[in-house]
LUMPA-412171 format. One line per 8 residues: number of its first residue (from 0); their letters; for each residue x, y, z of N, C-alpha, C, O. Coordinates in steps of 0.1 Angstrom, whole numbers, plus 5000, padded with zeros to 4 digits. Atoms other than C-alpha are relative to their C-alpha. Example, Ala and Ser with C-alpha at 12.3 -4.5 7.8 and 13.67 -1.06 7.14 Angstrom:
# residues 2
0) AS) 5009,4988,5000,5123,4955,5078,5009,5012,5000,5019,5012,5007; 4991,4989,5000,5137,4989,5071,4992,5011,5008,4997,5022,5009
//
This chain:
# residues 299
0) XXXXXXXX) 5008,4988,5000,5000,5000,5000,5009,5012,5000,5020,5013,5005; 4992,4988,5001,5011,5035,4993,4994,5011,5008,4982,5012,5010; 5004,4989,4992,5010,5066,5014,5008,5012,4996,5020,5011,4992; 4993,4987,5002,5020,5103,5010,4999,5008,5013,4989,5007,5020; 5000,4993,4988,5030,5125,5039,5000,5015,4997,5008,5020,4990; 5001,4986,5002,5019,5161,5041,4999,5007,5014,4998,5000,5024; 5000,4992,4988,5018,5189,5067,4991,5012,4997,4990,5017,4986; 5008,4988,5002,4996,5219,5073,5008,5012,5005,5016,5011,5015
8) XXXXXXXX) 4993,4988,4995,5010,5255,5077,4996,5005,5013,5002,5015,5018; 5006,4995,4987,4990,5259,5109,5011,4999,5011,5010,5006,5021; 4989,5001,4991,5022,5249,5127,5009,5013,5000,5015,5017,5010; 4992,4988,5002,5039,5281,5113,4991,5013,5003,4996,5022,5009; 5009,4989,4997,5009,5305,5114,4986,4995,5001,4981,4986,4993; 5013,5005,4997,4974,5301,5128,4990,5010,4994,4990,5022,4996; 5010,4992,5007,4945,5314,5107,4989,5005,5009,4982,5015,5006; 5011,4996,4991,4921,5316,5137,5005,5009,5011,4998,5017,5017
16) XXXXXXXX) 4994,4992,4989,4945,5332,5163,5014,5005,4995,5024,4998,4996; 4988,4995,5007,4971,5354,5146,5012,5001,5009,5023,5000,5005; 4988,4999,4990,4992,5357,5178,5008,4987,5000,5019,4987,5004; 4993,5013,5000,5001,5320,5174,5006,4998,4986,5002,4989,4978; 4995,5000,5014,5021,5327,5142,5015,5004,5001,5019,5013,5007; 4987,4996,5002,5057,5327,5133,5001,5011,4989,4993,5011,4980; 4998,4990,5010,5069,5357,5113,5009,4995,4989,5020,5000,4987; 4992,5006,5011,5080,5336,5084,4992,5001,4987,4979,5002,4987
24) XXXXXXXX) 5007,4999,5013,5072,5338,5047,4995,4987,4995,4998,4976,5001; 5005,5013,5006,5054,5312,5026,5012,4992,4996,5012,4980,4998; 4989,5007,5005,5087,5303,5010,5008,4993,5011,5013,4982,5010; 4993,5006,4989,5104,5297,5044,4992,4989,5006,4998,4979,5010; 5009,5011,4996,5074,5276,5055,5002,4988,4991,5004,4977,4996; 4999,5011,5009,5077,5255,5024,5014,4994,5001,5016,4981,5001; 4986,5005,4999,5115,5252,5028,5001,4991,5012,5007,4980,5012; 4999,5008,4988,5111,5239,5064,4992,4988,4999,4997,4977,5003
32) XXXXXXXX) 5008,5012,5002,5083,5215,5055,5008,4990,4992,5007,4978,4995; 4992,5010,5008,5105,5200,5028,5012,4995,5007,5016,4983,5005; 4989,5005,4993,5135,5199,5050,4997,4989,5010,5004,4980,5013; 5005,5010,4990,5115,5179,5075,4996,4987,4993,4995,4977,4999; 5003,5012,5008,5107,5154,5047,4987,4999,4993,4984,4989,4987; 5013,5001,5005,5072,5162,5037,5000,5004,4985,5007,5013,4980; 5002,4998,5014,5061,5162,5000,4987,5008,4997,4985,5011,4985; 5013,4993,5002,5027,5179,5005,4998,5010,5011,5003,5008,5022
40) XXXXXXXX) 5004,4990,4991,5013,5209,5022,4986,5004,4998,4982,5006,4986; 5013,4994,5001,4978,5221,5029,5001,5015,4999,5011,5021,5004; 4999,4986,5002,4970,5257,5021,4996,5008,5012,4990,5003,5022; 5003,4991,4989,4967,5287,5045,4999,5014,4994,4999,5016,4982; 5003,4986,5004,4962,5324,5045,5011,5007,4992,5009,5017,4985; 4989,4994,5008,4996,5332,5030,5003,4994,4987,5013,4998,4980; 4999,5006,5013,4991,5312,4999,4993,5008,4990,4982,5012,4992; 5007,4993,5011,4984,5331,4967,4989,4991,4994,4991,4979,4993
48) XXXXXXXX) 5011,5008,5006,4952,5321,4950,5001,4999,4985,4993,4992,4978; 4997,5001,5014,4966,5325,4915,5009,4988,4997,5020,4988,5002; 4991,5012,5003,4979,5291,4902,5013,5003,4993,5023,4997,4994; 4988,4996,5007,5003,5309,4879,5011,5006,5010,5023,5006,5006; 4991,4996,4990,5019,5324,4910,5004,4989,5010,5016,4988,5013; 4997,5010,4990,5016,5295,4934,5008,4988,4994,5017,4983,5001; 4994,5011,5006,5026,5268,4910,5015,5000,5000,5022,4990,5005; 4986,5000,5001,5062,5279,4904,5007,5000,5014,5018,4994,5016
56) XXXXXXXX) 4995,5000,4986,5067,5285,4942,5001,4986,5005,5011,4982,5011; 5001,5013,4995,5056,5250,4950,5011,4991,4993,5018,4983,4999; 4991,5008,5008,5077,5235,4922,5014,5002,5004,5022,4993,5005; 4986,4996,4996,5108,5253,4934,5004,4993,5013,5016,4990,5015; 4998,5006,4987,5104,5236,4968,4998,4985,4999,4999,4978,5009; 5002,5015,5001,5095,5201,4955,4988,4996,5008,4989,4985,5014; 5011,5003,4991,5062,5202,4973,4987,5003,4993,4986,5011,4984; 5013,4998,5006,5025,5200,4963,4989,5002,5010,4990,4999,5021
64) XXXXXXXX) 5012,4998,4992,4991,5210,4976,4994,4986,5003,4990,4979,4994; 5007,5012,4997,4976,5181,4995,4987,5002,5008,4983,4993,5015; 5013,4996,4993,4944,5198,5007,5000,5014,5005,5010,5022,5002; 5001,4987,4995,4933,5229,5023,4985,5003,5005,4976,4998,4999; 5012,4997,4993,4905,5243,5045,4991,5009,4992,4995,5019,4985; 5011,4991,5006,4872,5258,5031,4990,5002,5011,4985,4993,5017; 5009,4997,4990,4850,5276,5056,4986,5000,4995,4980,5010,4990; 5014,5002,5005,4816,5262,5047,4989,5006,5008,4991,5008,5020
72) XXXXXXXX) 5011,4994,4992,4783,5277,5057,4987,4993,4996,4976,5000,4996; 5012,5007,5005,4758,5251,5044,4990,4997,5011,4978,4995,5008; 5009,5003,4990,4743,5245,5078,4987,5009,5000,4976,5004,5001; 5011,4991,5001,4722,5276,5075,5000,5008,4987,4994,5018,4986; 4998,4993,5012,4731,5286,5040,4994,4993,4988,4987,4983,4989; 5006,5004,5012,4722,5280,5004,5011,4993,4991,5022,4998,4990; 4990,5008,5008,4739,5254,4981,5005,5008,4988,5017,5008,4986; 4995,4992,5011,4740,5278,4952,5010,5011,5004,5020,5014,4997
80) XXXXXXXX) 4991,4990,4995,4757,5304,4973,5013,4994,5003,5024,5000,5001; 4987,5007,4996,4783,5278,4985,5007,4997,4987,5020,4997,4987; 4993,5003,5012,4790,5269,4949,5008,5013,4995,5019,5011,4990; 4993,4987,5003,4799,5306,4943,5012,5002,5009,5023,5006,5005; 4989,4997,4990,4820,5308,4975,5012,4991,4998,5023,4995,5000; 4989,5010,5002,4841,5277,4967,5006,5001,4987,5017,4994,4985; 4996,5001,5014,4846,5284,4930,5015,5004,4999,5022,4997,4992; 4986,4996,5002,4880,5302,4933,5009,4990,5006,5019,4987,5000
88) XXXXXXXX) 4991,5010,4994,4895,5277,4957,4999,4987,4991,5009,4980,4990; 5001,5012,5008,4882,5249,4935,5008,5001,4987,5015,4991,4983; 4992,4998,5012,4898,5264,4904,5015,4998,5003,5022,4992,4996; 4986,5001,4996,4931,5267,4923,5004,4986,5002,5014,4981,4998; 4997,5014,4996,4930,5232,4937,5001,4991,4988,5009,4982,4987; 5000,5008,5012,4922,5217,4903,5013,5003,4992,5019,4993,4987; 4988,4996,5007,4951,5236,4887,5012,4994,5007,5022,4990,5001; 4989,5006,4992,4974,5223,4916,4999,4985,5001,5008,4979,5008
96) XXXXXXXX) 5002,5015,4999,4961,5187,4912,4999,4996,5015,5005,4985,5018; 5002,5003,4986,4951,5187,4949,4990,4988,5001,4982,4986,4992; 5009,5012,4998,4933,5155,4962,4986,5004,5004,4977,4997,5001; 5013,4996,4995,4905,5174,4979,5000,5013,5006,5011,5019,5008; 5001,4988,4991,4892,5205,4996,4994,4995,5013,4985,4987,5014; 5004,5003,4987,4888,5202,5033,4988,5009,5004,4989,5021,5005; 5012,4993,4996,4852,5212,5042,4999,5001,5015,4997,4990,5021; 5003,4998,4985,4848,5227,5077,4988,5008,5001,4987,5019,4995
104) XXXXXXXX) 5012,4992,4998,4814,5239,5088,5003,5011,5010,5006,5009,5021; 4998,4988,4991,4817,5274,5102,4987,5007,5004,4987,5016,5012; 5013,4995,4996,4780,5282,5104,4997,4994,5014,4996,4982,5016; 5003,5005,4987,4772,5280,5141,5012,4996,5008,5011,4991,5020; 4988,5005,4993,4808,5271,5151,5005,5011,5010,5002,5023,5008; 4993,4991,4990,4826,5286,5181,5015,4998,5000,5022,5003,5009; 4986,5004,4999,4860,5273,5172,5010,5012,4999,5021,5011,5003; 4992,4988,5001,4873,5308,5164,4997,5011,5010,5002,5022,5009
112) XXXXXXXX) 5005,4990,4990,4857,5326,5194,5006,4996,5013,5002,4987,5020; 4993,5003,4987,4880,5327,5224,4992,5003,5012,4995,4998,5023; 5009,4997,4989,4852,5340,5245,4989,4990,5002,4980,4991,5011; 5011,5010,4999,4829,5310,5239,5006,4987,5006,5013,4980,4999; 4996,5013,4994,4835,5280,5263,4996,4988,4991,4986,4988,4984; 5002,5012,5008,4837,5246,5247,4986,4994,5003,4980,4988,4994; 5013,5006,4997,4805,5235,5265,4989,5007,4994,4977,5002,4994; 5011,4993,5006,4785,5261,5247,4998,4998,4985,4991,5005,4978
120) XXXXXXXX) 5001,5002,5015,4790,5247,5212,4986,4996,4996,4979,4990,5004; 5013,5004,5005,4760,5242,5190,4998,4985,4999,5007,4978,4993; 5003,5014,5001,4744,5208,5193,4988,4997,4992,4977,5003,4995; 5011,5003,5009,4722,5194,5166,4993,4987,5004,5000,4978,5008; 5007,5013,4997,4695,5168,5171,5000,4992,4987,5004,4997,4976; 4999,5009,5011,4690,5139,5147,4993,5006,4988,4997,5005,4976; 5007,4994,5011,4664,5157,5126,5008,5011,4993,5008,5012,4981; 4991,4989,5006,4687,5187,5121,5011,4994,4992,5014,4999,4981
128) XXXXXXXX) 4989,5006,5008,4716,5165,5111,4995,4993,4988,5002,4992,4978; 5006,5006,5012,4693,5146,5087,4998,5010,4989,5002,5007,4978; 5002,4989,5010,4684,5178,5069,5014,5005,4995,5016,5007,4983; 4987,4996,5003,4720,5189,5070,5008,4990,4991,5014,4994,4982; 4993,5011,5008,4733,5156,5057,4995,5000,4985,5003,4997,4976; 5005,4999,5014,4710,5159,5026,5007,5011,4993,5011,5009,4981; 4994,4989,5007,4724,5193,5018,5015,4997,4998,5020,5000,4987; 4986,5003,5001,4760,5182,5024,5003,4990,4989,5012,4991,4981
136) XXXXXXXX) 4999,5010,5010,4755,5152,5002,4999,5006,4986,5007,5003,4977; 5002,4993,5013,4742,5173,4973,5011,5008,4997,5016,5009,4985; 4989,4992,5002,4770,5197,4977,5013,4992,4997,5020,4995,4988; 4989,5008,5002,4796,5170,4979,5000,4993,4986,5010,4992,4979; 5002,5006,5013,4782,5153,4948,5003,5010,4989,5010,5007,4979; 4998,4990,5010,4783,5186,4929,5015,5003,4999,5021,5004,4988; 4986,4997,5000,4819,5193,4939,5008,4989,4993,5017,4991,4985; 4993,5011,5006,4830,5158,4928,4997,5001,4985,5006,4998,4977
144) XXXXXXXX) 5003,4998,5014,4812,5164,4895,5008,5011,4993,5011,5010,4981; 4992,4990,5006,4833,5195,4890,5015,4996,4999,5023,5004,4994; 4986,5005,5000,4865,5175,4894,5008,5003,5012,5020,5001,5012; 4992,4997,4988,4874,5185,4929,4991,4996,5012,4983,5004,5017; 5008,5004,4989,4859,5165,4958,5003,5007,5013,5014,5013,5014; 4997,4995,4987,4855,5177,4993,5002,4988,5010,4998,4977,5006; 4999,5010,4989,4863,5158,5025,4996,5007,5013,5001,5017,5016; 5007,4993,4988,4842,5166,5056,5008,4999,5013,5011,4988,5017
152) XXXXXXXX) 4992,4999,4988,4862,5177,5086,4991,5001,5013,4986,5012,5016; 5006,4998,4987,4846,5169,5120,5010,5008,5008,5022,5006,5007; 4991,4990,4994,4860,5195,5143,4995,5004,5014,4983,5006,5016; 5003,4996,4987,4861,5205,5180,4993,5014,4999,4997,5023,4991; 5008,4987,4999,4836,5234,5188,4992,5003,4988,4986,5014,4987; 5008,4998,5012,4818,5229,5155,4987,4991,5002,4986,4983,5011; 5012,5007,4998,4783,5215,5150,5001,4985,4999,4994,4977,5005; 4997,5014,5001,4797,5181,5140,5014,4998,5007,5024,5000,5001
160) XXXXXXXX) 4988,5001,4991,4822,5174,5168,5002,4986,5005,5013,4981,5004; 4998,5012,4993,4816,5142,5186,4999,4987,4991,4995,4988,4980; 5002,5013,5007,4816,5105,5176,4986,4998,4997,4983,4993,4986; 5014,5002,5002,4778,5105,5179,4996,5010,4988,4988,5006,4979; 5003,4991,5011,4776,5136,5156,5005,4994,4986,4997,4994,4977; 4995,5006,5012,4798,5119,5130,4992,4988,4996,4988,4986,4984; 5009,5012,5002,4777,5087,5133,4987,5004,4993,4983,4998,4983; 5013,4996,5005,4745,5106,5126,5002,5007,4986,4994,5005,4977
168) XXXXXXXX) 4998,4994,5013,4760,5126,5097,5003,4990,4990,4998,4991,4979; 4997,5011,5010,4773,5095,5080,4987,4992,4998,4984,4988,4986; 5013,5007,5002,4739,5078,5086,4991,5008,4991,4984,5002,4983; 5010,4992,5007,4720,5107,5071,5006,5007,4988,5001,5017,4983; 4994,4994,5012,4743,5115,5042,5004,4988,4991,5004,4976,4995; 4997,5010,5010,4753,5096,5010,5015,4998,4998,5023,5006,5003; 4986,5003,5003,4785,5082,4996,5007,5013,4993,5019,5013,4993; 4994,4988,5007,4789,5116,4978,5006,5010,5010,5012,5020,5006
176) XXXXXXXX) 4993,4991,4990,4801,5131,5011,5011,4992,5007,5008,4984,5016; 4989,5007,4993,4835,5117,5020,5004,5006,5013,5000,5018,5016; 4997,4996,4987,4849,5120,5055,5015,5002,5002,5023,4993,4998; 4987,4998,4996,4881,5135,5067,5001,4995,5015,4994,4999,5023; 4998,5005,4987,4893,5115,5097,5012,5007,5007,5023,5008,5002; 4991,4992,4993,4911,5136,5123,5001,4994,5014,4992,4995,5022; 4998,5008,4987,4925,5115,5152,5000,5009,5012,4994,5006,5022; 4999,4991,4989,4933,5145,5174,4986,5006,5004,4983,5007,5016
184) XXXXXXXX) 5013,4994,4997,4899,5162,5171,4990,4989,5006,4982,4992,5015; 5009,5010,4995,4881,5129,5177,5003,4996,5014,4995,4994,5023; 4995,5003,4986,4902,5121,5208,4996,5012,5010,4991,5009,5021; 5004,4988,4992,4896,5157,5221,4985,5000,5003,4981,5003,5014; 5015,5000,4998,4858,5152,5216,4996,4988,5009,4984,4987,5011; 5004,5012,4992,4859,5120,5237,4996,4988,4993,4991,4978,4999; 5004,5012,5009,4854,5096,5208,5010,4989,5001,5022,4991,5005; 4991,5011,5001,4869,5062,5203,5007,5001,4986,5000,4998,4976
192) XXXXXXXX) 4994,4997,5013,4895,5069,5176,5001,4988,4991,5001,4989,4978; 4999,5012,5008,4897,5033,5164,4986,4995,4995,4984,4991,4984; 5014,5004,5004,4859,5026,5164,4995,5009,4989,4988,5004,4980; 5005,4991,5011,4853,5056,5142,5005,4995,4987,4998,4995,4977; 4995,5006,5012,4876,5040,5116,4993,4988,4996,4989,4986,4985; 5008,5012,5002,4858,5007,5120,4987,5003,4994,4982,4996,4984; 5013,4997,5004,4825,5023,5115,4999,5007,4986,4990,5005,4979; 5001,4991,5011,4833,5047,5087,5011,5000,4990,5013,5009,4982
200) XXXXXXXX) 4988,5001,5009,4864,5035,5068,4996,5002,4985,5004,5007,4978; 5003,4999,5015,4845,5033,5035,4998,5014,4996,5000,5017,4984; 5002,4986,5004,4839,5071,5036,5013,5008,5002,5013,5020,4997; 4988,4992,4997,4874,5082,5048,5008,5002,4987,5013,4992,4981; 4992,4996,5012,4892,5100,5020,5012,5008,5002,5020,5010,4993; 4989,4991,4997,4917,5121,5038,5002,4998,5015,4993,4997,5023; 4997,5003,4986,4935,5117,5071,5009,5011,5006,5019,5015,5000; 4992,4991,4992,4948,5143,5096,5006,4993,5012,4999,4988,5020
208) XXXXXXXX) 4993,5007,4989,4974,5128,5120,5004,5010,5011,5015,5013,5014; 4998,4991,4988,4969,5153,5148,5001,4992,5013,4993,4983,5015; 4999,5006,4987,4981,5142,5182,4995,5009,5011,4993,5021,5008; 5005,4992,4989,4969,5154,5216,5009,4998,5012,5015,4988,5014; 4994,5001,4987,4984,5161,5250,4989,4997,5010,4982,5007,5013; 5012,5004,4992,4960,5142,5272,4999,5008,5013,4989,5011,5018; 5000,4993,4987,4971,5160,5304,4994,5014,4998,4987,5019,5007; 5005,4987,5003,4962,5193,5288,4985,4999,4999,4977,5007,5004
216) XXXXXXXX) 5014,5002,5002,4928,5181,5276,4992,4997,5012,4982,5003,5015; 5007,5004,4988,4919,5165,5308,4999,5011,5011,4991,5011,5020; 5000,4990,4991,4928,5196,5327,4991,5012,4997,4991,5022,5004; 5008,4989,5004,4905,5219,5308,4987,5001,5007,4981,4991,5011; 5013,4997,4995,4874,5235,5323,4991,5004,4988,4992,5015,4984; 5008,4998,5012,4850,5232,5294,4989,5009,5001,4983,5014,4992; 5011,4990,4998,4824,5254,5310,5006,5014,5000,4998,5024,4999; 4994,4987,5000,4849,5283,5310,5010,5002,4989,5012,5014,4984
224) XXXXXXXX) 4989,4999,5009,4877,5276,5285,4995,4997,4986,4987,4987,4984; 5004,5002,5014,4873,5278,5247,5010,4991,4992,5020,4986,4998; 4991,5008,5008,4888,5258,5219,5013,5007,4998,5024,5000,4999; 4987,4993,5001,4914,5285,5213,5008,5000,5012,5020,5000,5012; 4992,5001,4987,4923,5285,5250,5007,4987,5000,5019,4986,5005; 4993,5013,5000,4930,5248,5246,5012,4999,4991,5022,4993,4994; 4988,5000,5009,4952,5254,5216,5011,5007,5006,5023,5003,5005; 4990,4992,4994,4971,5281,5234,5007,4992,5011,5019,4992,5013
232) XXXXXXXX) 4995,5008,4989,4976,5257,5264,5008,4988,4995,5016,4982,5002; 4992,5012,5006,4991,5230,5240,4992,4987,4999,4998,4977,5001; 5008,5012,5001,4962,5206,5236,5004,4991,4988,5003,4979,4989; 4996,5008,5012,4975,5195,5201,5015,5000,4999,5022,5009,5003; 4986,5002,5004,5009,5183,5189,5001,4991,4989,4991,4986,4983; 4997,5009,5012,5025,5162,5162,5001,4986,5005,5004,4983,5017; 4998,5014,4996,5026,5124,5162,5014,4998,5005,5024,5004,5000; 4987,5002,4994,5054,5112,5184,5003,5009,5012,5013,5008,5019
240) XXXXXXXX) 4998,4991,4989,5050,5140,5209,4988,5001,5009,4987,5009,5018; 5012,4999,4992,5016,5133,5223,4996,4986,5006,5004,4978,5009; 5006,5012,4993,4993,5106,5238,4994,4989,4992,4991,4979,4997; 5007,5010,5008,4978,5088,5209,5009,4989,4994,5021,4992,4992; 4992,5012,5005,4989,5054,5196,4998,5000,4985,4989,4994,4980; 5001,4999,5015,4995,5061,5159,5004,4987,4993,5000,4985,4982; 4999,5013,5006,5007,5026,5153,4987,4993,4999,4984,4987,4988; 5013,5006,5000,4973,5013,5162,4991,5007,4990,4983,5000,4983
248) XXXXXXXX) 5008,4992,5009,4956,5041,5143,5003,4997,4985,4994,4994,4977; 4996,5002,5014,4976,5037,5111,4998,4985,4996,4994,4982,4984; 5002,5014,5003,4974,4999,5113,4985,4997,4997,4981,4989,4988; 5015,5002,5002,4936,5001,5115,4996,5005,4986,4989,4999,4979; 5003,4995,5013,4935,5023,5084,5006,4991,4989,4999,4989,4979; 4994,5009,5010,4959,5000,5066,4992,4987,4998,4990,4982,4987; 5008,5012,5000,4937,4970,5075,4988,5002,4991,4982,4992,4986; 5012,4998,5009,4908,4986,5055,5005,5005,4987,4996,5009,4978
256) XXXXXXXX) 4995,4996,5013,4931,4995,5026,5000,5014,4997,5001,5018,4985; 4999,4986,5003,4933,5032,5030,5013,5004,4993,5024,4999,4998; 4988,4995,5006,4958,5048,5006,4997,5015,4997,4987,5019,4993; 5002,4985,5003,4964,5085,5002,5009,5008,5010,5019,5003,5015; 4992,4991,4992,4976,5114,5023,4997,4998,5015,4986,4996,5019; 5000,4999,4986,4984,5114,5059,5007,5014,5003,5018,5016,5001; 4996,4986,4999,4987,5151,5069,5001,5003,5015,4992,5002,5023; 4997,4995,4987,5003,5164,5101,4993,5014,5001,4998,5023,4994
264) XXXXXXXX) 5006,4987,4999,4980,5192,5112,4999,5003,5015,4989,4998,5022; 4999,4998,4986,4989,5204,5147,5003,5015,5003,5014,5019,5003; 4998,4986,4997,4983,5240,5157,5006,5001,5014,5001,4996,5024; 4993,4998,4987,5007,5251,5185,5006,5014,5000,5006,5021,4990; 4993,4987,4999,5025,5282,5197,5014,4997,4994,5022,4990,5000; 4988,5003,5006,5055,5283,5174,5012,5004,5008,5024,5000,5006; 4989,4996,4991,5076,5300,5201,5003,4989,5010,5015,4987,5014; 4998,5011,4990,5071,5271,5225,5003,4987,4993,5010,4979,4998
272) XXXXXXXX) 4998,5012,5008,5071,5244,5198,5005,5004,4986,4997,5005,4977; 4995,4996,5013,5094,5254,5169,4995,4992,4989,4997,4979,4989; 5006,5008,5010,5077,5244,5137,5009,4990,4993,5005,4979,4990; 4991,5010,5007,5107,5228,5119,5003,4988,5009,5003,4977,5005; 4997,5011,4991,5116,5208,5150,4989,4991,5002,4990,4978,5001; 5012,5008,4998,5081,5196,5155,4996,4993,4987,4992,4981,4987; 5003,5007,5012,5077,5188,5118,5009,4988,4998,5005,4978,4993; 4990,5012,5001,5108,5166,5119,4996,4989,5010,4997,4977,5006
280) XXXXXXXX) 5005,5010,4991,5094,5148,5150,4988,4993,4994,4988,4980,4994; 5012,5006,5005,5061,5142,5133,5003,4991,4988,4997,4981,4986; 4996,5008,5012,5077,5130,5100,5007,4987,5004,5004,4977,4998; 4993,5012,4996,5100,5106,5118,4990,4990,5006,4992,4978,5003; 5010,5010,4994,5071,5091,5138,4991,4994,4989,4988,4982,4990; 5008,5006,5010,5050,5087,5107,5007,4990,4992,5002,4980,4988; 4992,5010,5008,5078,5070,5088,5000,4987,5008,5000,4976,5003; 4999,5012,4991,5081,5046,5118,4987,4992,5000,4987,4980,4998
288) XXXXXXXX) 5013,5007,4999,5044,5038,5120,4996,4995,4986,4989,4985,4985; 5003,5004,5014,5040,5036,5082,5008,4986,4997,5002,4977,4992; 4992,5013,5002,5068,5009,5081,4994,4989,5008,4993,4977,5003; 5006,5011,4992,5051,4990,5109,4987,4996,4995,4982,4985,4999; 5013,5003,5005,5018,4991,5090,5000,4995,4986,4989,4992,4980; 5000,5006,5014,5030,4979,5056,4999,5010,4989,4996,5007,4978; 5001,4989,5010,5029,5013,5038,5014,5002,4994,5024,5002,5000; 4988,4994,5007,5054,5024,5012,4997,5015,4999,4987,5019,4993
296) XXX) 5002,4985,5000,5058,5062,5016,5006,5005,4987,5018,5004,4984; 4995,4994,5013,5060,5080,4982,5007,5012,5003,5004,5020,5012; 4993,4988,4999,5085,5107,4977,5011,4999,5011,5018,5009,5012
//
């Protein structure tokens, strides 16, 4: 089986909390990502949207786009409006031969609000998720028909956060809505990271290998502290520096035949956790667990 290893620029600069950002250029970020061994990178706010500008920069560093966040609003929005909103990113990603666009639901989310405690996040009942699932399926099918599929990102502090939320969304959506599996977000939400793979492996099209620091998560007061507070405290880290068993996680994915991108996406304070150093730790750990799981890492 084949795997590709990518990383997200959120280790260098945070799009939700600007203070958690290194003062580095896009070129320096790409240089460090490649020095650490990664061949792919997800996009962020410092990436140009013109493929004629971005393409040569990526080529010069021997790295490719392996995904990137789209702030979706379909929960309370209109599909036709979302088609217009995603058009520019879709055109860029198609030109860059990216595998997918990462769809994150931002309608009703509190993930970017430091004043909103984790316990106050929007919770949907099954009827609401059923209606939402129909819209997401239609949108996912349309994106795939345009030549650029989406992958749905369950996320802390968002309407689809918990293992139960994911279960209901998968139940009430069709195959046209692929799932992004994020080990760190699922662990933070209290879910069983291996059971989610067992239940939904057929829908998993993209993987974020985010690790967690269990002591930080367990010490949070969710009635007072926000998602961004947790990030600042160091809730997330790279594989090899946290609490999750990535040998078990990757072996589980391998057992179901998953092939594709494994992306390190770990937002941290770059002053406390130097991005290049952490990227190297994450890459080394992924190489170790990939070898143990029978993967051949491309690039």
